Each structure stands twice: as C-alpha cells, then as structure tokens.
C-alpha positions as CSV (number, residue, x, y, z in Angstrom):
1,M,83.1,86.5,74.7
2,R,82.7,89.9,76.4
3,V,85.6,90.7,78.8
4,L,85.8,93.5,81.3
5,V,89.3,94.7,82.1
6,T,89.8,96.7,85.3
7,G,92.9,98.9,85.6
8,A,93.1,99.2,81.8
9,S,94.9,102.5,82.0
10,G,97.7,100.9,84.0
11,F,101.1,99.6,83.0
12,V,99.8,96.1,82.3
13,G,96.2,96.9,81.4
14,R,97.0,99.1,78.4
15,H,98.8,96.2,76.8
16,A,96.2,93.6,77.9
17,V,93.5,95.3,75.8
18,P,95.0,94.6,72.4
19,A,96.1,91.2,73.5
20,L,92.5,90.3,74.4
21,A,91.1,91.8,71.2
22,A,93.6,89.7,69.2
23,R,92.1,86.6,70.8
24,G,88.6,87.6,69.7
25,F,87.2,89.1,72.9
26,I,84.9,92.1,72.8
27,V,86.8,94.3,75.2
28,H,85.2,96.6,77.8
29,A,87.7,98.6,79.8
30,V,87.7,100.6,83.0
31,A,90.0,103.4,82.0
32,R,90.6,107.2,82.4
33,A,90.7,107.9,78.6
34,P,89.5,106.5,75.3
35,M,91.4,103.3,74.2
36,S,91.6,101.8,70.8
37,G,90.0,98.5,70.5
38,A,87.8,98.8,73.7
39,V,84.6,100.2,74.9
40,V,85.7,102.5,77.8
41,H,83.8,102.9,81.0
42,A,84.6,105.5,83.7
43,A,84.0,104.1,87.2
44,D,85.4,104.2,90.7
45,L,85.8,100.6,91.5
46,L,86.2,101.4,95.2
47,D,82.6,102.8,95.2
48,E,80.1,99.9,95.6
49,V,77.3,101.6,93.7
50,Q,79.5,102.4,90.7
51,R,81.1,99.0,90.8
52,R,77.9,97.0,90.7
53,A,76.3,99.3,88.1
54,L,79.3,98.7,85.9
55,I,78.9,94.9,86.1
56,A,75.2,95.2,85.4
57,E,75.8,97.5,82.4
58,V,78.5,95.4,80.7
59,A,77.3,91.9,81.8
60,P,80.7,90.4,81.0
61,S,81.3,86.7,80.4
62,H,85.0,87.1,81.4
63,L,86.7,89.5,83.9
64,L,90.4,90.4,84.0
65,H,90.9,92.2,87.3
66,L,94.1,94.2,87.3
67,A,93.1,97.3,89.3
68,W,94.9,97.8,92.6
69,D,96.9,100.6,94.3
70,A,100.4,100.4,92.7
71,E,101.9,103.8,93.5
72,P,105.7,103.2,93.6
73,G,107.2,103.4,97.0
74,R,103.9,103.4,98.8
75,Y,101.8,100.4,97.8
76,W,103.9,98.0,100.0
77,T,102.4,99.4,103.2
78,S,99.4,101.5,102.0
79,P,96.2,101.0,104.0
80,R,94.4,101.3,100.6
81,N,95.4,97.6,100.1
82,L,92.5,96.8,102.5
83,D,90.1,98.9,100.4
84,W,91.1,96.9,97.3
85,V,90.6,93.5,99.1
86,A,87.0,94.4,99.9
87,A,86.4,95.9,96.4
88,S,87.9,92.9,94.6
89,L,85.8,90.4,96.6
90,D,82.6,92.3,95.9
91,L,83.5,92.7,92.2
92,A,84.0,88.9,91.9
93,R,80.7,88.2,93.6
94,S,78.8,90.8,91.5
95,F,80.4,89.3,88.3
96,H,79.3,85.8,89.2
97,E,75.8,86.8,90.2
98,A,75.5,88.6,86.8
99,G,76.3,85.4,84.9
100,G,80.0,85.8,84.6
101,R,81.9,82.6,83.8
102,R,85.7,83.1,83.9
103,L,87.6,85.3,86.3
104,V,91.4,86.0,86.3
105,V,93.0,88.3,88.9
106,S,96.5,89.6,89.0
107,G,98.6,88.6,92.0
108,T,102.2,89.1,93.0
109,C,105.4,87.1,93.7
110,A,105.4,89.0,97.0
111,E,102.8,86.4,98.2
112,Y,105.6,83.8,98.5
113,A,107.8,83.3,101.6
114,W,111.2,84.6,100.7
115,G,114.0,82.2,101.1
116,P,114.3,79.6,98.3
117,P,115.7,81.0,95.0
118,R,112.9,79.5,92.8
119,F,109.2,79.6,93.4
120,D,106.7,76.9,92.3
121,E,102.9,77.4,92.5
122,A,102.3,73.9,93.9
123,T,105.2,73.5,96.4
124,S,106.4,77.0,97.5
125,A,104.8,78.4,100.6
126,C,102.9,81.7,100.6
127,R,103.9,83.7,103.6
128,P,104.0,87.4,102.6
129,A,106.4,89.8,104.3
130,T,104.4,93.0,103.4
131,L,100.9,94.3,103.7
132,Y,100.6,94.4,99.9
133,G,101.6,90.7,99.6
134,A,99.3,89.7,102.4
135,A,96.4,91.6,100.9
136,K,96.9,89.9,97.6
137,D,97.4,86.4,99.1
138,G,94.3,86.8,101.3
139,T,92.2,87.9,98.3
140,R,93.4,84.9,96.4
141,R,92.5,82.5,99.2
142,I,89.0,83.9,99.6
143,L,88.3,84.0,95.9
144,S,89.5,80.5,95.4
145,A,87.1,79.2,98.1
146,Y,84.3,81.3,96.7
147,A,84.8,80.2,93.1
148,E,84.9,76.6,94.1
149,S,81.6,77.0,96.2
150,V,79.7,78.6,93.3
151,G,81.3,76.9,90.3
152,L,83.1,79.9,88.9
153,S,86.2,79.3,86.7
154,F,89.0,81.2,88.5
155,A,92.7,81.7,88.0
156,W,95.3,83.8,89.7
157,G,98.2,85.3,87.5
158,R,101.1,85.8,89.9
159,L,103.3,88.5,88.4
160,F,107.0,88.8,89.0
161,Y,109.2,91.7,87.9
162,L,107.9,93.8,84.9
163,Y,109.5,96.4,82.6
164,G,108.8,97.9,79.3
165,P,107.2,100.8,77.4
166,G,105.0,103.1,79.5
167,E,106.3,102.2,82.9
168,R,105.9,105.1,85.3
169,R,108.9,106.6,87.0
170,G,109.9,105.4,90.4
171,R,110.8,101.9,89.3
172,L,114.2,100.4,88.4
173,V,114.1,100.1,84.6
174,S,112.1,103.3,84.0
175,D,114.3,105.4,86.3
176,A,117.5,103.9,84.9
177,A,116.5,104.4,81.2
178,H,115.4,108.0,81.9
179,A,118.7,108.7,83.7
180,L,121.0,107.2,81.0
181,L,119.1,108.9,78.2
182,T,119.2,112.3,79.9
183,G,122.8,112.1,81.1
184,A,122.0,111.9,84.8
185,A,123.9,109.7,87.3
186,F,122.1,106.6,88.4
187,P,123.0,105.6,92.0
188,T,122.1,102.0,92.7
189,S,122.9,98.9,94.7
190,P,125.9,96.7,93.9
191,G,123.4,94.9,91.6
192,H,124.2,91.3,92.4
193,Q,120.6,90.3,93.3
194,A,118.9,88.4,90.6
195,R,115.3,88.8,89.6
196,D,112.9,87.3,87.1
197,F,112.1,90.1,84.6
198,L,109.4,89.9,82.0
199,H,108.5,92.5,79.3
200,V,105.1,94.0,79.9
201,V,103.8,93.0,76.5
202,D,104.5,89.4,77.3
203,T,103.0,89.8,80.7
204,A,99.8,91.1,79.2
205,G,99.8,88.4,76.6
206,A,100.3,85.7,79.3
207,L,97.3,87.1,81.2
208,A,95.2,87.1,78.1
209,A,96.2,83.5,77.3
210,L,95.3,82.5,80.9
211,L,91.9,84.1,80.7
212,D,91.3,82.4,77.4
213,S,92.1,79.0,78.9
214,P,90.4,76.7,81.4
215,V,93.5,76.6,83.7
216,A,92.5,77.1,87.4
217,G,94.5,78.3,90.4
218,A,97.7,80.2,90.7
219,V,100.0,80.5,87.6
220,N,103.4,82.3,87.7
221,I,103.6,85.0,85.1
222,A,107.4,85.3,84.5
223,S,110.2,84.4,82.2
224,G,111.5,81.5,84.2
225,R,115.1,82.9,84.2
226,A,116.4,85.3,86.8
227,V,119.1,87.8,85.7
228,S,121.2,90.0,88.0
229,V,120.2,93.6,88.3
230,R,123.7,94.5,87.2
231,E,123.3,92.5,84.0
232,L,120.1,94.4,83.2
233,L,121.5,97.8,84.0
234,D,124.7,97.1,82.1
235,G,122.5,96.2,79.1
236,L,120.8,99.6,79.3
237,A,124.1,101.4,79.7
238,E,125.7,99.6,76.7
239,R,122.8,100.5,74.5
240,T,122.9,104.2,75.5
241,G,126.7,104.4,75.6
242,R,126.7,105.7,79.1
243,P,128.1,103.1,81.5
244,D,129.9,105.9,83.3
245,L,126.5,107.0,84.8
246,L,125.9,103.8,86.7
247,E,127.0,104.2,90.3
248,Y,127.0,100.7,91.7
249,G,127.2,100.5,95.4
250,A,125.9,104.0,96.0
251,R,122.8,102.6,97.6
252,A,122.7,99.8,100.1
253,L,120.6,96.7,99.4
254,G,118.1,96.0,102.2
255,P,119.1,93.1,104.5
256,S,115.7,91.4,103.8
257,E,116.2,91.4,100.0
258,P,116.5,87.9,98.7
259,A,119.6,87.0,96.6
260,V,117.5,85.4,93.9
261,I,113.8,85.5,92.9
262,E,113.0,83.2,90.0
263,A,109.7,81.6,88.9
264,A,108.9,78.1,87.8
265,V,106.9,78.5,84.6
266,A,105.9,75.0,83.7
267,R,102.2,75.7,84.2
268,L,102.4,78.9,82.1
269,A,104.2,77.1,79.3
270,E,102.7,73.6,79.3
271,E,99.1,74.2,80.6
272,V,98.4,77.7,79.4
273,G,100.6,77.2,76.3
274,F,102.3,80.6,76.5
275,R,105.9,81.5,75.8
276,P,107.4,85.0,75.9
277,R,108.1,86.8,72.6
278,F,110.8,89.1,74.0
279,T,114.3,88.1,75.2
280,L,116.0,90.4,77.7
281,E,118.0,91.9,74.8
282,T,115.1,92.6,72.5
283,G,113.0,93.8,75.5
284,L,115.7,96.4,76.5
285,D,115.9,97.6,72.9
286,D,112.1,98.0,72.8
287,T,112.0,99.8,76.1
288,L,114.8,102.3,75.2
289,A,113.1,103.0,71.8
290,W,110.0,103.9,73.7
291,W,111.8,106.2,76.1
292,R,113.7,107.9,73.2
293,N,110.4,108.7,71.5
294,H,108.8,109.8,74.7
295,L,111.7,112.1,75.7
296,A,111.8,113.5,72.1
297,G,108.1,114.3,72.3
298,E,108.5,115.9,75.7
299,S,111.3,118.1,74.4
300,Q,109.3,119.3,71.5
301,T,106.2,120.1,73.5
302,G,107.9,121.2,76.7
303,S,105.5,119.0,78.7
304,K,106.3,116.6,81.5
305,P,105.8,112.9,81.0
306,L,102.4,111.8,82.3
307,I,103.6,108.4,83.6
C-alpha cells in the first residue's frame, strides 16, 4: 500500500505520517522539509503540471489529501479556497486515472448548518455559512459524485476542533498555552460556548484508520463530547498555575457563534473502529509539555518559533 499524503508539513499531516507508517503503508509526503518515515516530495499542488507529475511519479494506491489554505484568521474568507477546490478535483481525477484505489479528503464541521447542538453525518444538513465551509462542502459533493461514477473508494473526514503539539499561533489553545507559560494576559470571551475538541494525534490516527478501511462517505472526526471553552482554558490555567492571566469577557463572542458544536461519532467508532487515545486532561498535559520544550528551545537559541 503506497500512500501519498498532501499537506504533510501541516498540523495534522505531520502526525498522520507516523500513524500511516504504523499501519504498514509506504508513505510518500508532500512536505517542505525531510520527514522521518516518509519519502518527501516538493511540489506546488496549485500548479497543474507539478501536481500531475507528482501523481505520475509516486503512482499511489491510496491518497490522503489534507492540503488546503489554513492561515488563521484568513482562511474563512480567502479567495484561495477557490484555487484549492480546483486543485483538489484535478488531484482526485489524476489519482484515479493513474490507478489509485482509495481516496480520503479532510473536510470541516463548518460544512454543517449551525443550529442544532449535535451533528450527525446522515441527518444533519450541510449549509455552510462561510466561503471556506462552502468550498469544502462543494468539493465533497463533486468528489462523491465523481467517485461513484468511476468506482473510486472515497471517504470524507469531517474535522471538528483540534489542538495539540505543533499548533501554530493564532488559534485558541496555542495562543492560550503560549500566554500562560510566558506570563502574558489572555483576553478571551466569557467562554461558555461548548466545542468538540480532539487532540491532533487522535485526529491523525482517525484519518489513518479511515484510509485503511472500506468506509465510504462523510465521517465525523471528533471526540463526541463538547466541553466549554472555559473548562478547557481553566484546565490550561490550573496546569500552569496562572488562572489570574485569563481575562474572561474581555472579548465579545460573535452573535453568529453557536452555543454548542458537538459531533456524533458512531460511524467513527463502530464502522471505522477508532477511539481516541487522549482524554481532555491527558491532551492538555501533552500540549503544555510540548510548549514548555518549545519555549525552552527558543530561549536557548534566541530564535522565534517557526509555527
């Protein structure tokens, strides 16, 4: 089984590579730097010539497509979402035409219509409120129809809220961990909104399990239990001894923000056979341990974190 992983340098991708290798895949990765356990390829996936040449060179039997524009604060409305729709569709076609058999693509809970507190793949409506969500949802719909028409095995891993080692700044957990460990105030919302958080290692493991299964269609990749943002931040503050740095209510929560976003995970648990290894407690411990090591290394070298 030869798998090509796009976005292997990203937050999820760098953890997906060892998860796939552990399942016996020969891993080829599109990445910016060498990676242990993978044959690395440098390619601009938005360039048609490079994209098709990559598929021809690797001739993968499996494809885990994670690459997309994910710059914090911008990806929700970025016109580059349109570029990634086109590139993803062509990548899937090139993969199939080169003999590829199994395709898994990462989606997002932002495809769902906000409103109900719990989202089920079979019964919850997809009606995205953002360009990013619409681009992902549109890509899924087209790929699903294409895969059915050509006999390609296809699944869509719909990601919810992630955290863990290596998360770039500009996101909730990474910014909070950095602030609490460096003694900086962390202004935030009142924190009563509940979200379904999953450690990134479990996220990568779930995607690897999905790729290694025959399950088709959309599958929620989540813990199945929403926790309040306040509970998560209090957990970080308790572990760092700096609850005084959390400034709840200093930022307003947007009026369109749902009170609860929680995933139904029966397909992931029962059909894919995957269950998370990390609890919220052990996940926060692991995340803070990574940040402590990272900040210690930055202090010794005087360099800025490259995340």
